PDB file as gemmi writes it, atoms N, CA and C in Angstrom:
CRYST1    1.000    1.000    1.000  90.00  90.00  90.00 P 1                      
ATOM      1  N   MET A   1     -32.117  53.989  77.345  1.00  0.00           N  
ATOM      2  CA  MET A   1     -30.875  54.272  78.030  1.00  0.00           C  
ATOM      3  C   MET A   1     -31.134  54.370  79.530  1.00  0.00           C  
ATOM      4  N   TRP A   2     -30.275  53.751  80.319  1.00  0.00           N  
ATOM      5  CA  TRP A   2     -30.403  53.744  81.763  1.00  0.00           C  
ATOM      6  C   TRP A   2     -29.981  55.091  82.326  1.00  0.00           C  
ATOM      7  N   LYS A   3     -30.747  55.593  83.286  1.00  0.00           N  
ATOM      8  CA  LYS A   3     -30.429  56.874  83.911  1.00  0.00           C  
ATOM      9  C   LYS A   3     -29.985  56.635  85.345  1.00  0.00           C  
ATOM     10  N   ASP A   4     -28.885  57.231  85.680  1.00  0.00           N  
ATOM     11  CA  ASP A   4     -28.349  57.130  87.033  1.00  0.00           C  
ATOM     12  C   ASP A   4     -29.047  58.168  87.905  1.00  0.00           C  
ATOM     13  N   PRO A   5     -29.714  57.747  88.973  1.00  0.00           N  
ATOM     14  CA  PRO A   5     -30.446  58.706  89.813  1.00  0.00           C  
ATOM     15  C   PRO A   5     -29.536  59.739  90.477  1.00  0.00           C  
ATOM     16  N   ILE A   6     -28.313  59.367  90.790  1.00  0.00           N  
ATOM     17  CA  ILE A   6     -27.387  60.319  91.413  1.00  0.00           C  
ATOM     18  C   ILE A   6     -26.988  61.394  90.412  1.00  0.00           C  
ATOM     19  N   VAL A   7     -26.696  60.984  89.180  1.00  0.00           N  
ATOM     20  CA  VAL A   7     -26.344  61.948  88.132  1.00  0.00           C  
ATOM     21  C   VAL A   7     -27.521  62.875  87.870  1.00  0.00           C  
ATOM     22  N   GLU A   8     -28.716  62.325  87.835  1.00  0.00           N  
ATOM     23  CA  GLU A   8     -29.909  63.144  87.608  1.00  0.00           C  
ATOM     24  C   GLU A   8     -30.098  64.169  88.724  1.00  0.00           C  
ATOM     25  N   GLU A   9     -29.843  63.762  89.960  1.00  0.00           N  
ATOM     26  CA  GLU A   9     -29.981  64.693  91.078  1.00  0.00           C  
ATOM     27  C   GLU A   9     -28.952  65.820  90.987  1.00  0.00           C  
ATOM     28  N   VAL A  10     -27.718  65.476  90.646  1.00  0.00           N  
ATOM     29  CA  VAL A  10     -26.669  66.492  90.495  1.00  0.00           C  
ATOM     30  C   VAL A  10     -27.046  67.477  89.397  1.00  0.00           C  
ATOM     31  N   ARG A  11     -27.532  66.957  88.276  1.00  0.00           N  
ATOM     32  CA  ARG A  11     -27.938  67.829  87.166  1.00  0.00           C  
ATOM     33  C   ARG A  11     -29.103  68.733  87.563  1.00  0.00           C  
ATOM     34  N   LYS A  12     -30.027  68.201  88.344  1.00  0.00           N  
ATOM     35  CA  LYS A  12     -31.173  68.995  88.809  1.00  0.00           C  
ATOM     36  C   LYS A  12     -30.696  70.174  89.656  1.00  0.00           C  
ATOM     37  N   HIS A  13     -29.798  69.895  90.585  1.00  0.00           N  
ATOM     38  CA  HIS A  13     -29.278  70.961  91.448  1.00  0.00           C  
ATOM     39  C   HIS A  13     -28.457  71.970  90.643  1.00  0.00           C  
ATOM     40  N   ARG A  14     -27.715  71.487  89.664  1.00  0.00           N  
ATOM     41  CA  ARG A  14     -26.939  72.391  88.815  1.00  0.00           C  
ATOM     42  C   ARG A  14     -27.854  73.345  88.066  1.00  0.00           C  
ATOM     43  N   ARG A  15     -28.951  72.817  87.524  1.00  0.00           N  
ATOM     44  CA  ARG A  15     -29.904  73.676  86.804  1.00  0.00           C  
ATOM     45  C   ARG A  15     -30.526  74.712  87.734  1.00  0.00           C  
ATOM     46  N   GLU A  16     -30.844  74.305  88.961  1.00  0.00           N  
ATOM     47  CA  GLU A  16     -31.415  75.239  89.939  1.00  0.00           C  
ATOM     48  C   GLU A  16     -30.441  76.376  90.242  1.00  0.00           C  
ATOM     49  N   ILE A  17     -29.177  76.030  90.427  1.00  0.00           N  
ATOM     50  CA  ILE A  17     -28.170  77.052  90.723  1.00  0.00           C  
ATOM     51  C   ILE A  17     -27.959  77.961  89.515  1.00  0.00           C  
ATOM     52  N   GLU A  18     -27.975  77.389  88.309  1.00  0.00           N  
ATOM     53  CA  GLU A  18     -27.842  78.207  87.094  1.00  0.00           C  
ATOM     54  C   GLU A  18     -28.987  79.212  86.997  1.00  0.00           C  
ATOM     55  N   LEU A  19     -30.195  78.782  87.331  1.00  0.00           N  
ATOM     56  CA  LEU A  19     -31.341  79.693  87.303  1.00  0.00           C  
ATOM     57  C   LEU A  19     -31.192  80.808  88.338  1.00  0.00           C  
ATOM     58  N   GLU A  20     -30.691  80.468  89.519  1.00  0.00           N  
ATOM     59  CA  GLU A  20     -30.467  81.478  90.554  1.00  0.00           C  
ATOM     60  C   GLU A  20     -29.469  82.538  90.090  1.00  0.00           C  
ATOM     61  N   CYS A  21     -28.511  82.132  89.265  1.00  0.00           N  
ATOM     62  CA  CYS A  21     -27.442  83.038  88.824  1.00  0.00           C  
ATOM     63  C   CYS A  21     -27.744  83.688  87.476  1.00  0.00           C  
ATOM     64  N   ASN A  22     -28.890  83.390  86.899  1.00  0.00           N  
ATOM     65  CA  ASN A  22     -29.315  83.986  85.623  1.00  0.00           C  
ATOM     66  C   ASN A  22     -28.283  83.830  84.507  1.00  0.00           C  
ATOM     67  N   GLY A  23     -27.585  82.721  84.492  1.00  0.00           N  
ATOM     68  CA  GLY A  23     -26.607  82.463  83.433  1.00  0.00           C  
ATOM     69  C   GLY A  23     -25.313  83.253  83.565  1.00  0.00           C  
ATOM     70  N   ASN A  24     -25.143  83.988  84.665  1.00  0.00           N  
ATOM     71  CA  ASN A  24     -23.922  84.762  84.906  1.00  0.00           C  
ATOM     72  C   ASN A  24     -22.884  83.812  85.509  1.00  0.00           C  
ATOM     73  N   TYR A  25     -21.872  83.457  84.706  1.00  0.00           N  
ATOM     74  CA  TYR A  25     -20.923  82.448  85.154  1.00  0.00           C  
ATOM     75  C   TYR A  25     -19.984  82.949  86.248  1.00  0.00           C  
ATOM     76  N   SER A  26     -19.755  84.237  86.337  1.00  0.00           N  
ATOM     77  CA  SER A  26     -18.963  84.775  87.456  1.00  0.00           C  
ATOM     78  C   SER A  26     -19.725  84.579  88.758  1.00  0.00           C  
ATOM     79  N   LEU A  27     -21.005  84.852  88.715  1.00  0.00           N  
ATOM     80  CA  LEU A  27     -21.856  84.653  89.885  1.00  0.00           C  
ATOM     81  C   LEU A  27     -21.991  83.163  90.200  1.00  0.00           C  
ATOM     82  N   LEU A  28     -22.092  82.358  89.166  1.00  0.00           N  
ATOM     83  CA  LEU A  28     -22.193  80.908  89.327  1.00  0.00           C  
ATOM     84  C   LEU A  28     -20.944  80.359  90.022  1.00  0.00           C  
ATOM     85  N   PHE A  29     -19.776  80.831  89.590  1.00  0.00           N  
ATOM     86  CA  PHE A  29     -18.525  80.379  90.197  1.00  0.00           C  
ATOM     87  C   PHE A  29     -18.457  80.809  91.663  1.00  0.00           C  
ATOM     88  N   ALA A  30     -18.847  82.051  91.936  1.00  0.00           N  
ATOM     89  CA  ALA A  30     -18.846  82.544  93.321  1.00  0.00           C  
ATOM     90  C   ALA A  30     -19.801  81.718  94.179  1.00  0.00           C  
ATOM     91  N   ARG A  31     -20.945  81.378  93.626  1.00  0.00           N  
ATOM     92  CA  ARG A  31     -21.935  80.549  94.343  1.00  0.00           C  
ATOM     93  C   ARG A  31     -21.360  79.161  94.625  1.00  0.00           C  
ATOM     94  N   ALA A  32     -20.654  78.603  93.645  1.00  0.00           N  
ATOM     95  CA  ALA A  32     -20.046  77.284  93.823  1.00  0.00           C  
ATOM     96  C   ALA A  32     -19.000  77.317  94.937  1.00  0.00           C  
ATOM     97  N   LYS A  33     -18.228  78.383  95.005  1.00  0.00           N  
ATOM     98  CA  LYS A  33     -17.221  78.511  96.056  1.00  0.00           C  
ATOM     99  C   LYS A  33     -17.886  78.627  97.435  1.00  0.00           C  
ATOM    100  N   GLU A  34     -19.029  79.311  97.510  1.00  0.00           N  
ATOM    101  CA  GLU A  34     -19.771  79.406  98.774  1.00  0.00           C  
ATOM    102  C   GLU A  34     -20.234  78.023  99.223  1.00  0.00           C  
ATOM    103  N   ILE A  35     -20.782  77.278  98.288  1.00  0.00           N  
ATOM    104  CA  ILE A  35     -21.267  75.928  98.594  1.00  0.00           C  
ATOM    105  C   ILE A  35     -20.097  75.049  99.022  1.00  0.00           C  
ATOM    106  N   GLU A  36     -18.978  75.181  98.318  1.00  0.00           N  
ATOM    107  CA  GLU A  36     -17.790  74.402  98.635  1.00  0.00           C  
ATOM    108  C   GLU A  36     -17.342  74.653 100.077  1.00  0.00           C  
ATOM    109  N   LYS A  37     -17.388  75.899 100.523  1.00  0.00           N  
ATOM    110  CA  LYS A  37     -16.981  76.233 101.893  1.00  0.00           C  
ATOM    111  C   LYS A  37     -17.870  75.542 102.920  1.00  0.00           C  
ATOM    112  N   SER A  38     -19.144  75.389 102.607  1.00  0.00           N  
ATOM    113  CA  SER A  38     -20.054  74.753 103.560  1.00  0.00           C  
ATOM    114  C   SER A  38     -19.806  73.249 103.689  1.00  0.00           C  
ATOM    115  N   PHE A  39     -19.092  72.666 102.720  1.00  0.00           N  
ATOM    116  CA  PHE A  39     -18.776  71.238 102.754  1.00  0.00           C  
ATOM    117  C   PHE A  39     -17.282  70.996 102.908  1.00  0.00           C  
ATOM    118  N   LYS A  40     -16.575  71.957 103.472  1.00  0.00           N  
ATOM    119  CA  LYS A  40     -15.117  71.901 103.542  1.00  0.00           C  
ATOM    120  C   LYS A  40     -14.599  70.598 104.149  1.00  0.00           C  
ATOM    121  N   GLY A  41     -15.246  70.108 105.175  1.00  0.00           N  
ATOM    122  CA  GLY A  41     -14.801  68.883 105.823  1.00  0.00           C  
ATOM    123  C   GLY A  41     -15.009  67.636 104.986  1.00  0.00           C  
ATOM    124  N   ARG A  42     -15.828  67.728 103.951  1.00  0.00           N  
ATOM    125  CA  ARG A  42     -16.137  66.561 103.120  1.00  0.00           C  
ATOM    126  C   ARG A  42     -15.387  66.564 101.804  1.00  0.00           C  
ATOM    127  N   LEU A  43     -14.628  67.623 101.519  1.00  0.00           N  
ATOM    128  CA  LEU A  43     -13.926  67.719 100.246  1.00  0.00           C  
ATOM    129  C   LEU A  43     -12.507  67.187 100.376  1.00  0.00           C  
ATOM    130  N   VAL A  44     -12.019  66.640  99.294  1.00  0.00           N  
ATOM    131  CA  VAL A  44     -10.662  66.125  99.252  1.00  0.00           C  
ATOM    132  C   VAL A  44      -9.841  67.067  98.394  1.00  0.00           C  
ATOM    133  N   SER A  45      -8.696  67.455  98.895  1.00  0.00           N  
ATOM    134  CA  SER A  45      -7.818  68.292  98.086  1.00  0.00           C  
ATOM    135  C   SER A  45      -6.524  67.542  97.846  1.00  0.00           C  
ATOM    136  N   LYS A  46      -6.026  67.718  96.676  1.00  0.00           N  
ATOM    137  CA  LYS A  46      -4.788  67.048  96.308  1.00  0.00           C  
ATOM    138  C   LYS A  46      -3.635  67.935  96.753  1.00  0.00           C  
ATOM    139  N   THR A  47      -2.824  67.415  97.640  1.00  0.00           N  
ATOM    140  CA  THR A  47      -1.664  68.176  98.070  1.00  0.00           C  
ATOM    141  C   THR A  47      -0.481  67.763  97.216  1.00  0.00           C  
ATOM    142  N   SER A  48       0.269  68.734  96.814  1.00  0.00           N  
ATOM    143  CA  SER A  48       1.418  68.408  95.979  1.00  0.00           C  
ATOM    144  C   SER A  48       2.575  68.003  96.884  1.00  0.00           C  
ATOM    145  N   LYS A  49       3.154  66.912  96.545  1.00  0.00           N  
ATOM    146  CA  LYS A  49       4.307  66.421  97.292  1.00  0.00           C  
ATOM    147  C   LYS A  49       5.464  66.304  96.311  1.00  0.00           C  
ATOM    148  N   LYS A  50       6.558  66.874  96.694  1.00  0.00           N  
ATOM    149  CA  LYS A  50       7.720  66.781  95.836  1.00  0.00           C  
ATOM    150  C   LYS A  50       8.288  65.376  95.964  1.00  0.00           C  
ATOM    151  N   ARG A  51       8.454  64.756  94.848  1.00  0.00           N  
ATOM    152  CA  ARG A  51       8.977  63.399  94.859  1.00  0.00           C  
ATOM    153  C   ARG A  51      10.486  63.429  95.026  1.00  0.00           C  
ATOM    154  N   THR A  52      10.964  62.500  95.782  1.00  0.00           N  
ATOM    155  CA  THR A  52      12.407  62.358  95.939  1.00  0.00           C  
ATOM    156  C   THR A  52      12.796  61.008  95.382  1.00  0.00           C  
ATOM    157  N   LYS A  53      13.989  60.968  94.874  1.00  0.00           N  
ATOM    158  CA  LYS A  53      14.468  59.697  94.340  1.00  0.00           C  
ATOM    159  C   LYS A  53      14.902  58.824  95.508  1.00  0.00           C  
ATOM    160  N   GLU A  54      14.355  57.661  95.540  1.00  0.00           N  
ATOM    161  CA  GLU A  54      14.729  56.714  96.580  1.00  0.00           C  
ATOM    162  C   GLU A  54      15.488  55.579  95.934  1.00  0.00           C  
ATOM    163  N   LYS A  55      16.525  55.170  96.598  1.00  0.00           N  
ATOM    164  CA  LYS A  55      17.267  54.027  96.093  1.00  0.00           C  
ATOM    165  C   LYS A  55      16.496  52.776  96.476  1.00  0.00           C  
ATOM    166  N   SER A  56      16.307  51.923  95.507  1.00  0.00           N  
ATOM    167  CA  SER A  56      15.570  50.701  95.802  1.00  0.00           C  
ATOM    168  C   SER A  56      16.443  49.767  96.624  1.00  0.00           C  
ATOM    169  N   LYS A  57      15.812  49.117  97.535  1.00  0.00           N  
ATOM    170  CA  LYS A  57      16.521  48.180  98.396  1.00  0.00           C  
ATOM    171  C   LYS A  57      16.298  46.782  97.848  1.00  0.00           C  
ATOM    172  N   VAL A  58      17.313  46.269  97.209  1.00  0.00           N  
ATOM    173  CA  VAL A  58      17.220  44.940  96.630  1.00  0.00           C  
ATOM    174  C   VAL A  58      17.930  43.978  97.559  1.00  0.00           C  
ATOM    175  N   THR A  59      17.209  42.964  97.960  1.00  0.00           N  
ATOM    176  CA  THR A  59      17.823  41.955  98.821  1.00  0.00           C  
ATOM    177  C   THR A  59      18.075  40.715  98.001  1.00  0.00           C  
ATOM    178  N   ALA A  60      19.206  40.120  98.229  1.00  0.00           N  
ATOM    179  CA  ALA A  60      19.566  38.935  97.458  1.00  0.00           C  
ATOM    180  C   ALA A  60      19.328  37.679  98.228  1.00  0.00           C  
TER     181      ALA A  60                                                      
END                                                                             
């Protein structure tokens, strides 16, 4: 089976962070939020936009 080096790197870092948090998922989540803040400019957030009905413009 082919292994993706990027996926392997992500998994490696995840295991390291899990070890730092001793399996405490509350601490793990808090740690993830800290890391997220350090990359704030690189993250994409989905903004909710209320959809409005637009009348289609049909040209003949």
